[in-house]
py3Dmol code that shows the C-alpha trace and the ligand (Angstrom):
import py3Dmol

protein = """\
ATOM      1  CA  UNK A   1      24.332  15.416 -68.833  1.00  0.00           C
ATOM      2  CA  UNK A   2      24.714  18.860 -67.251  1.00  0.00           C
ATOM      3  CA  UNK A   3      21.702  20.451 -65.590  1.00  0.00           C
ATOM      4  CA  UNK A   4      21.167  24.157 -64.875  1.00  0.00           C
ATOM      5  CA  UNK A   5      19.044  25.567 -62.117  1.00  0.00           C
ATOM      6  CA  UNK A   6      18.675  29.369 -61.860  1.00  0.00           C
ATOM      7  CA  UNK A   7      17.665  31.071 -58.668  1.00  0.00           C
ATOM      8  CA  UNK A   8      16.889  34.733 -58.069  1.00  0.00           C
ATOM      9  CA  UNK A   9      19.755  36.839 -56.749  1.00  0.00           C
ATOM     10  CA  UNK A  10      17.969  37.387 -53.449  1.00  0.00           C
ATOM     11  CA  UNK A  11      16.985  33.749 -52.882  1.00  0.00           C
ATOM     12  CA  UNK A  12      20.186  32.154 -54.215  1.00  0.00           C
ATOM     13  CA  UNK A  13      21.885  31.380 -50.919  1.00  0.00           C
ATOM     14  CA  UNK A  14      18.692  29.910 -49.368  1.00  0.00           C
ATOM     15  CA  UNK A  15      17.664  27.963 -52.417  1.00  0.00           C
ATOM     16  CA  UNK A  16      21.173  26.572 -52.945  1.00  0.00           C
ATOM     17  CA  UNK A  17      21.439  25.701 -49.234  1.00  0.00           C
ATOM     18  CA  UNK A  18      18.123  23.796 -49.502  1.00  0.00           C
ATOM     19  CA  UNK A  19      19.252  22.015 -52.652  1.00  0.00           C
ATOM     20  CA  UNK A  20      22.460  20.869 -51.002  1.00  0.00           C
ATOM     21  CA  UNK A  21      20.708  19.838 -47.783  1.00  0.00           C
ATOM     22  CA  UNK A  22      18.127  17.862 -49.673  1.00  0.00           C
ATOM     23  CA  UNK A  23      20.821  16.067 -51.663  1.00  0.00           C
ATOM     24  CA  UNK A  24      22.786  15.174 -48.540  1.00  0.00           C
ATOM     25  CA  UNK A  25      19.623  13.945 -46.846  1.00  0.00           C
ATOM     26  CA  UNK A  26      18.747  11.836 -49.873  1.00  0.00           C
ATOM     27  CA  UNK A  27      22.226  10.240 -49.923  1.00  0.00           C
ATOM     28  CA  UNK A  28      22.141   9.613 -46.161  1.00  0.00           C
ATOM     29  CA  UNK A  29      18.837   7.803 -46.546  1.00  0.00           C
ATOM     30  CA  UNK A  30      20.315   5.473 -49.123  1.00  0.00           C
ATOM     31  CA  UNK A  31      23.587   4.659 -47.334  1.00  0.00           C
ATOM     32  CA  UNK A  32      25.096   4.938 -43.865  1.00  0.00           C
ATOM     33  CA  UNK A  33      27.568   7.638 -44.732  1.00  0.00           C
ATOM     34  CA  UNK A  34      27.912  10.586 -47.085  1.00  0.00           C
ATOM     35  CA  UNK A  35      31.200  12.085 -48.299  1.00  0.00           C
ATOM     36  CA  UNK A  36      30.862  15.790 -49.159  1.00  0.00           C
ATOM     37  CA  UNK A  37      33.707  17.871 -50.628  1.00  0.00           C
ATOM     38  CA  UNK A  38      33.290  21.581 -49.978  1.00  0.00           C
ATOM     39  CA  UNK A  39      34.171  24.367 -52.395  1.00  0.00           C
ATOM     40  CA  UNK A  40      36.191  27.365 -51.230  1.00  0.00           C
ATOM     41  CA  UNK A  41      36.106  30.985 -52.278  1.00  0.00           C
ATOM     42  CA  UNK A  42      33.401  33.570 -51.621  1.00  0.00           C
ATOM     43  CA  UNK A  43      30.289  32.202 -53.319  1.00  0.00           C
ATOM     44  CA  UNK A  44      29.632  29.319 -50.935  1.00  0.00           C
ATOM     45  CA  UNK A  45      30.015  31.532 -47.785  1.00  0.00           C
ATOM     46  CA  UNK A  46      26.420  32.626 -47.493  1.00  0.00           C
ATOM     47  CA  UNK A  47      25.180  29.141 -48.602  1.00  0.00           C
ATOM     48  CA  UNK A  48      27.140  27.425 -45.818  1.00  0.00           C
ATOM     49  CA  UNK A  49      25.806  30.033 -43.359  1.00  0.00           C
ATOM     50  CA  UNK A  50      22.198  29.255 -44.339  1.00  0.00           C
ATOM     51  CA  UNK A  51      22.861  25.499 -44.102  1.00  0.00           C
ATOM     52  CA  UNK A  52      24.098  26.113 -40.535  1.00  0.00           C
ATOM     53  CA  UNK A  53      21.262  28.526 -39.608  1.00  0.00           C
ATOM     54  CA  UNK A  54      18.665  26.034 -40.800  1.00  0.00           C
ATOM     55  CA  UNK A  55      20.466  22.928 -39.438  1.00  0.00           C
ATOM     56  CA  UNK A  56      17.646  22.316 -36.959  1.00  0.00           C
ATOM     57  CA  UNK A  57      15.157  22.367 -39.838  1.00  0.00           C
ATOM     58  CA  UNK A  58      17.089  20.661 -42.595  1.00  0.00           C
ATOM     59  CA  UNK A  59      17.636  17.497 -40.554  1.00  0.00           C
ATOM     60  CA  UNK A  60      21.055  16.741 -42.060  1.00  0.00           C
ATOM     61  CA  UNK A  61      22.346  13.722 -40.065  1.00  0.00           C
ATOM     62  CA  UNK A  62      25.810  15.298 -39.716  1.00  0.00           C
ATOM     63  CA  UNK A  63      27.023  12.312 -37.738  1.00  0.00           C
ATOM     64  CA  UNK A  64      26.825  10.354 -41.020  1.00  0.00           C
ATOM     65  CA  UNK A  65      28.635  13.040 -43.080  1.00  0.00           C
ATOM     66  CA  UNK A  66      32.363  13.030 -43.849  1.00  0.00           C
ATOM     67  CA  UNK A  67      33.595  16.468 -44.909  1.00  0.00           C
ATOM     68  CA  UNK A  68      36.395  16.978 -47.399  1.00  0.00           C
ATOM     69  CA  UNK A  69      37.697  19.929 -49.378  1.00  0.00           C
ATOM     70  CA  UNK A  70      38.143  20.204 -53.196  1.00  0.00           C
ATOM     71  CA  UNK A  71      41.213  22.357 -52.653  1.00  0.00           C
ATOM     72  CA  UNK A  72      43.041  24.440 -50.086  1.00  0.00           C
ATOM     73  CA  UNK A  73      45.349  27.383 -50.065  1.00  0.00           C
ATOM     74  CA  UNK A  74      48.799  26.684 -48.546  1.00  0.00           C
ATOM     75  CA  UNK A  75      48.200  28.723 -45.452  1.00  0.00           C
ATOM     76  CA  UNK A  76      47.524  27.849 -41.811  1.00  0.00           C
ATOM     77  CA  UNK A  77      43.975  26.710 -40.970  1.00  0.00           C
ATOM     78  CA  UNK A  78      43.338  29.931 -39.054  1.00  0.00           C
ATOM     79  CA  UNK A  79      44.514  32.153 -41.923  1.00  0.00           C
ATOM     80  CA  UNK A  80      41.946  34.467 -43.502  1.00  0.00           C
ATOM     81  CA  UNK A  81      42.531  32.845 -46.907  1.00  0.00           C
ATOM     82  CA  UNK A  82      41.984  29.280 -45.651  1.00  0.00           C
ATOM     83  CA  UNK A  83      39.014  27.429 -47.174  1.00  0.00           C
ATOM     84  CA  UNK A  84      38.899  25.337 -44.028  1.00  0.00           C
ATOM     85  CA  UNK A  85      38.711  28.455 -41.824  1.00  0.00           C
ATOM     86  CA  UNK A  86      35.813  29.805 -43.989  1.00  0.00           C
ATOM     87  CA  UNK A  87      33.878  26.538 -43.568  1.00  0.00           C
ATOM     88  CA  UNK A  88      34.729  26.394 -39.863  1.00  0.00           C
ATOM     89  CA  UNK A  89      33.395  29.904 -39.275  1.00  0.00           C
ATOM     90  CA  UNK A  90      30.313  29.727 -41.516  1.00  0.00           C
ATOM     91  CA  UNK A  91      29.305  26.097 -40.960  1.00  0.00           C
ATOM     92  CA  UNK A  92      31.086  23.686 -38.587  1.00  0.00           C
ATOM     93  CA  UNK A  93      31.267  26.077 -35.614  1.00  0.00           C
ATOM     94  CA  UNK A  94      27.479  26.689 -35.859  1.00  0.00           C
ATOM     95  CA  UNK A  95      26.430  23.024 -35.875  1.00  0.00           C
ATOM     96  CA  UNK A  96      25.200  21.343 -32.705  1.00  0.00           C
ATOM     97  CA  UNK A  97      25.874  17.885 -34.165  1.00  0.00           C
ATOM     98  CA  UNK A  98      29.287  17.941 -35.777  1.00  0.00           C
ATOM     99  CA  UNK A  99      30.148  16.098 -39.001  1.00  0.00           C
ATOM    100  CA  UNK A 100      31.410  12.552 -38.418  1.00  0.00           C
ATOM    101  CA  UNK A 101      34.774  13.513 -39.844  1.00  0.00           C
ATOM    102  CA  UNK A 102      36.299  16.696 -41.197  1.00  0.00           C
ATOM    103  CA  UNK A 103      39.339  15.895 -43.390  1.00  0.00           C
ATOM    104  CA  UNK A 104      41.296  19.104 -43.717  1.00  0.00           C
ATOM    105  CA  UNK A 105      44.029  19.573 -46.322  1.00  0.00           C
ATOM    106  CA  UNK A 106      47.141  20.483 -44.285  1.00  0.00           C
ATOM    107  CA  UNK A 107      48.033  23.570 -46.318  1.00  0.00           C
ATOM    108  CA  UNK A 108      50.248  24.758 -43.511  1.00  0.00           C
ATOM    109  CA  UNK A 109      52.853  22.075 -44.077  1.00  0.00           C
ATOM    110  CA  UNK A 110      56.086  23.256 -45.617  1.00  0.00           C
ATOM    111  CA  UNK A 111      56.239  20.252 -47.940  1.00  0.00           C
ATOM    112  CA  UNK A 112      53.147  20.666 -50.158  1.00  0.00           C
ATOM    113  CA  UNK A 113      53.741  17.279 -51.852  1.00  0.00           C
ATOM    114  CA  UNK A 114      53.694  15.523 -48.502  1.00  0.00           C
ATOM    115  CA  UNK A 115      50.463  17.309 -47.606  1.00  0.00           C
ATOM    116  CA  UNK A 116      48.961  16.301 -50.909  1.00  0.00           C
ATOM    117  CA  UNK A 117      50.007  12.660 -50.464  1.00  0.00           C
ATOM    118  CA  UNK A 118      48.602  12.568 -46.930  1.00  0.00           C
ATOM    119  CA  UNK A 119      45.307  13.970 -48.138  1.00  0.00           C
ATOM    120  CA  UNK A 120      45.101  11.507 -51.010  1.00  0.00           C
ATOM    121  CA  UNK A 121      45.276   8.671 -48.464  1.00  0.00           C
ATOM    122  CA  UNK A 122      42.010   9.770 -46.775  1.00  0.00           C
ATOM    123  CA  UNK A 123      40.035  10.458 -49.958  1.00  0.00           C
ATOM    124  CA  UNK A 124      37.079   8.099 -50.615  1.00  0.00           C
ATOM    125  CA  UNK A 125      37.040   6.240 -53.913  1.00  0.00           C
ATOM    126  CA  UNK A 126      34.239   8.535 -55.057  1.00  0.00           C
ATOM    127  CA  UNK A 127      32.761  11.661 -53.476  1.00  0.00           C
ATOM    128  CA  UNK A 128      29.042  11.294 -52.919  1.00  0.00           C
ATOM    129  CA  UNK A 129      28.724  15.045 -53.382  1.00  0.00           C
ATOM    130  CA  UNK A 130      31.380  17.448 -54.747  1.00  0.00           C
ATOM    131  CA  UNK A 131      30.740  21.178 -54.473  1.00  0.00           C
ATOM    132  CA  UNK A 132      32.783  23.306 -56.826  1.00  0.00           C
ATOM    133  CA  UNK A 133      33.003  26.946 -57.836  1.00  0.00           C
ATOM    134  CA  UNK A 134      34.329  28.472 -61.076  1.00  0.00           C
ATOM    135  CA  UNK A 135      36.798  31.316 -61.289  1.00  0.00           C
ATOM    136  CA  UNK A 136      36.670  34.137 -63.806  1.00  0.00           C
ATOM    137  CA  UNK A 137      39.511  32.444 -65.689  1.00  0.00           C
ATOM    138  CA  UNK A 138      37.585  29.183 -65.858  1.00  0.00           C
ATOM    139  CA  UNK A 139      39.419  27.378 -63.044  1.00  0.00           C
ATOM    140  CA  UNK A 140      37.610  25.013 -60.764  1.00  0.00           C
ATOM    141  CA  UNK A 141      38.954  23.712 -57.431  1.00  0.00           C
ATOM    142  CA  UNK A 142      42.538  24.837 -57.982  1.00  0.00           C
ATOM    143  CA  UNK A 143      42.818  23.513 -61.501  1.00  0.00           C
ATOM    144  CA  UNK A 144      44.037  26.610 -63.331  1.00  0.00           C
ATOM    145  CA  UNK A 145      44.346  27.240 -67.091  1.00  0.00           C
ATOM    146  CA  UNK A 146      47.410  25.605 -68.782  1.00  0.00           C
ATOM    147  CA  UNK A 147      48.393  23.792 -65.556  1.00  0.00           C
ATOM    148  CA  UNK A 148      49.939  20.333 -65.598  1.00  0.00           C
ATOM    149  CA  UNK A 149      47.338  19.226 -63.062  1.00  0.00           C
ATOM    150  CA  UNK A 150      44.708  19.349 -65.820  1.00  0.00           C
ATOM    151  CA  UNK A 151      46.293  16.380 -67.591  1.00  0.00           C
ATOM    152  CA  UNK A 152      47.040  14.277 -64.515  1.00  0.00           C
ATOM    153  CA  UNK A 153      45.543  10.806 -64.742  1.00  0.00           C
ATOM    154  CA  UNK A 154      47.148   9.009 -61.745  1.00  0.00           C
ATOM    155  CA  UNK A 155      47.628  11.341 -58.774  1.00  0.00           C
ATOM    156  CA  UNK A 156      44.347  12.362 -57.103  1.00  0.00           C
ATOM    157  CA  UNK A 157      45.705  15.292 -55.091  1.00  0.00           C
ATOM    158  CA  UNK A 158      48.503  17.629 -56.215  1.00  0.00           C
ATOM    159  CA  UNK A 159      50.232  20.818 -55.133  1.00  0.00           C
ATOM    160  CA  UNK A 160      49.895  23.551 -57.745  1.00  0.00           C
ATOM    161  CA  UNK A 161      50.490  27.281 -58.368  1.00  0.00           C
ATOM    162  CA  UNK A 162      47.699  29.795 -58.665  1.00  0.00           C
ATOM    163  CA  UNK A 163      48.006  33.000 -60.753  1.00  0.00           C
ATOM    164  CA  UNK A 164      46.200  34.768 -57.879  1.00  0.00           C
ATOM    165  CA  UNK A 165      47.355  34.851 -54.277  1.00  0.00           C
ATOM    166  CA  UNK A 166      47.653  32.706 -52.223  1.00  0.00           C
ATOM    167  CA  UNK A 167      49.932  31.361 -55.017  1.00  0.00           C
ATOM    168  CA  UNK A 168      50.525  27.904 -53.536  1.00  0.00           C
ATOM    169  CA  UNK A 169      47.525  25.566 -53.474  1.00  0.00           C
ATOM    170  CA  UNK A 170      46.700  21.886 -53.081  1.00  0.00           C
ATOM    171  CA  UNK A 171      43.939  20.505 -55.291  1.00  0.00           C
ATOM    172  CA  UNK A 172      42.000  17.446 -56.300  1.00  0.00           C
ATOM    173  CA  UNK A 173      42.740  16.441 -59.868  1.00  0.00           C
ATOM    174  CA  UNK A 174      40.468  15.540 -62.850  1.00  0.00           C
ATOM    175  CA  UNK A 175      40.184  11.832 -61.963  1.00  0.00           C
ATOM    176  CA  UNK A 176      38.600  12.755 -58.597  1.00  0.00           C
ATOM    177  CA  UNK A 177      36.147  15.166 -60.299  1.00  0.00           C
ATOM    178  CA  UNK A 178      35.288  12.602 -62.994  1.00  0.00           C
ATOM    179  CA  UNK A 179      34.548   9.966 -60.361  1.00  0.00           C
ATOM    180  CA  UNK A 180      32.275  12.072 -58.185  1.00  0.00           C
ATOM    181  CA  UNK A 181      28.737  10.727 -57.989  1.00  0.00           C
ATOM    182  CA  UNK A 182      27.138  14.205 -57.770  1.00  0.00           C
ATOM    183  CA  UNK A 183      28.685  17.533 -58.677  1.00  0.00           C
ATOM    184  CA  UNK A 184      27.089  20.913 -57.843  1.00  0.00           C
ATOM    185  CA  UNK A 185      28.716  24.002 -59.335  1.00  0.00           C
ATOM    186  CA  UNK A 186      27.932  27.231 -57.466  1.00  0.00           C
ATOM    187  CA  UNK A 187      28.248  30.481 -59.483  1.00  0.00           C
ATOM    188  CA  UNK A 188      26.683  33.855 -59.136  1.00  0.00           C
ATOM    189  CA  UNK A 189      27.076  37.365 -60.604  1.00  0.00           C
ATOM    190  CA  UNK A 190      27.129  38.778 -64.041  1.00  0.00           C
ATOM    191  CA  UNK A 191      30.963  38.606 -64.046  1.00  0.00           C
ATOM    192  CA  UNK A 192      30.742  34.818 -64.320  1.00  0.00           C
ATOM    193  CA  UNK A 193      28.470  34.899 -67.407  1.00  0.00           C
ATOM    194  CA  UNK A 194      31.175  34.455 -70.006  1.00  0.00           C
ATOM    195  CA  UNK A 195      33.132  31.761 -68.144  1.00  0.00           C
ATOM    196  CA  UNK A 196      29.977  29.772 -67.286  1.00  0.00           C
ATOM    197  CA  UNK A 197      28.848  29.904 -70.945  1.00  0.00           C
ATOM    198  CA  UNK A 198      32.351  28.837 -72.045  1.00  0.00           C
ATOM    199  CA  UNK A 199      32.385  25.926 -69.583  1.00  0.00           C
ATOM    200  CA  UNK A 200      28.946  24.759 -70.755  1.00  0.00           C
ATOM    201  CA  UNK A 201      29.522  25.162 -74.492  1.00  0.00           C
ATOM    202  CA  UNK A 202      32.575  22.883 -74.313  1.00  0.00           C
ATOM    203  CA  UNK A 203      34.115  24.729 -77.276  1.00  0.00           C
ATOM    204  CA  UNK A 204      37.302  25.673 -75.443  1.00  0.00           C
ATOM    205  CA  UNK A 205      40.026  23.257 -74.460  1.00  0.00           C
ATOM    206  CA  UNK A 206      40.527  22.215 -70.854  1.00  0.00           C
ATOM    207  CA  UNK A 207      43.698  24.307 -70.827  1.00  0.00           C
ATOM    208  CA  UNK A 208      41.725  27.366 -71.895  1.00  0.00           C
ATOM    209  CA  UNK A 209      38.770  26.649 -69.591  1.00  0.00           C
ATOM    210  CA  UNK A 210      39.362  23.972 -66.976  1.00  0.00           C
ATOM    211  CA  UNK A 211      35.708  23.939 -65.944  1.00  0.00           C
ATOM    212  CA  UNK A 212      35.039  22.368 -69.360  1.00  0.00           C
ATOM    213  CA  UNK A 213      35.846  19.149 -67.514  1.00  0.00           C
ATOM    214  CA  UNK A 214      32.556  19.397 -65.627  1.00  0.00           C
ATOM    215  CA  UNK A 215      30.390  17.185 -67.815  1.00  0.00           C
ATOM    216  CA  UNK A 216      27.688  15.761 -65.621  1.00  0.00           C
ATOM    217  CA  UNK A 217      27.312  18.595 -63.156  1.00  0.00           C
ATOM    218  CA  UNK A 218      24.329  20.508 -61.850  1.00  0.00           C
ATOM    219  CA  UNK A 219      24.996  24.231 -62.177  1.00  0.00           C
ATOM    220  CA  UNK A 220      23.323  26.275 -59.458  1.00  0.00           C
ATOM    221  CA  UNK A 221      23.357  29.833 -60.831  1.00  0.00           C
ATOM    222  CA  UNK A 222      21.762  33.137 -59.995  1.00  0.00           C
ATOM    223  CA  UNK A 223      19.768  35.100 -62.560  1.00  0.00           C
ATOM    224  CA  UNK A 224      22.632  37.602 -63.052  1.00  0.00           C
ATOM    225  CA  UNK A 225      24.346  34.934 -65.061  1.00  0.00           C
ATOM    226  CA  UNK A 226      22.931  35.146 -68.592  1.00  0.00           C
ATOM    227  CA  UNK A 227      23.088  31.817 -70.364  1.00  0.00           C
ATOM    228  CA  UNK A 228      23.236  32.315 -74.129  1.00  0.00           C
ATOM    229  CA  UNK A 229      21.785  29.652 -76.344  1.00  0.00           C
ATOM    230  CA  UNK A 230      24.267  26.845 -76.248  1.00  0.00           C
ATOM    231  CA  UNK A 231      24.717  25.878 -79.856  1.00  0.00           C
TER     232      UNK A 231
END
"""
ligand_1 = """\
17
6PG
C 39.231 28.502 -54.032
C 38.127 27.678 -54.724
C 38.009 28.195 -56.127
C 36.710 29.028 -56.176
C 36.617 29.858 -57.398
C 35.403 30.785 -57.329
O 39.962 27.937 -53.282
O 39.204 29.744 -54.309
O 38.221 26.431 -54.623
O 37.907 27.183 -57.129
O 35.623 28.122 -56.100
O 37.782 30.671 -57.521
O 35.595 31.618 -56.233
P 34.482 32.672 -55.838
O 33.318 31.924 -55.322
O 35.132 33.506 -54.761
O 34.136 33.460 -57.095
"""
view = py3Dmol.view(width=600, height=400)
view.addModel(protein, "pdb")
view.setStyle({"model": 0}, {"cartoon": {"style": "trace"}})
view.addModel(ligand_1, "xyz")
view.setStyle({"model": 1}, {"stick": {}})
view.zoomTo()
view.show()
């Protein structure tokens, strides 16, 4: 069952950072490791920054946390469009205790299929925590409308094309999303109102709105996103 939590615009980054930190801490108390897949894009930037700024206070045992990525752009890890670079700048570089492992998708490789296969090999059976965003077209990770990846049932990581640059991406597929133990969807801003409502109402097909796939997710939204009554 989906859950929705709405924070004020001003407190969104801090509240979302606390929510994520609390969840990671809870998981780390129940087992000796925690696999966390990070979302890319702009929305998580400030959230990761707050997690890093408060790392002394939020007691995340980073040496028990294995970091993964839900998707990556096919660019070098120091490229401005790299999801890894964003997380490195906003989070990893600021942490005194580093995560136990950071599994980066090698988007810089020329052969995207090889990069996808290599990444698939290091994926855990299930993510303990999967962070995702949602694009204005309803994509999540790099699962874009009408893409073959949306109907993949075997491969867990695939190269794909994005309608927006960087056009080449590598993404986890629906089986990985469906198997995640906890999914948090981060979305802010009035522009996401329609697509968030579409994803929640489940009236569009997965090809029309890939985020429809997010069944048992917790949506962390700011108050600029107006949820209409979901019939
Ligand atoms: C990416 C993300 C993508 C992102 C959405 C929302 O690589 O861009 O994985 O799925 O989460 O596009 O992006 P914003 O947070 O920038 O709106």
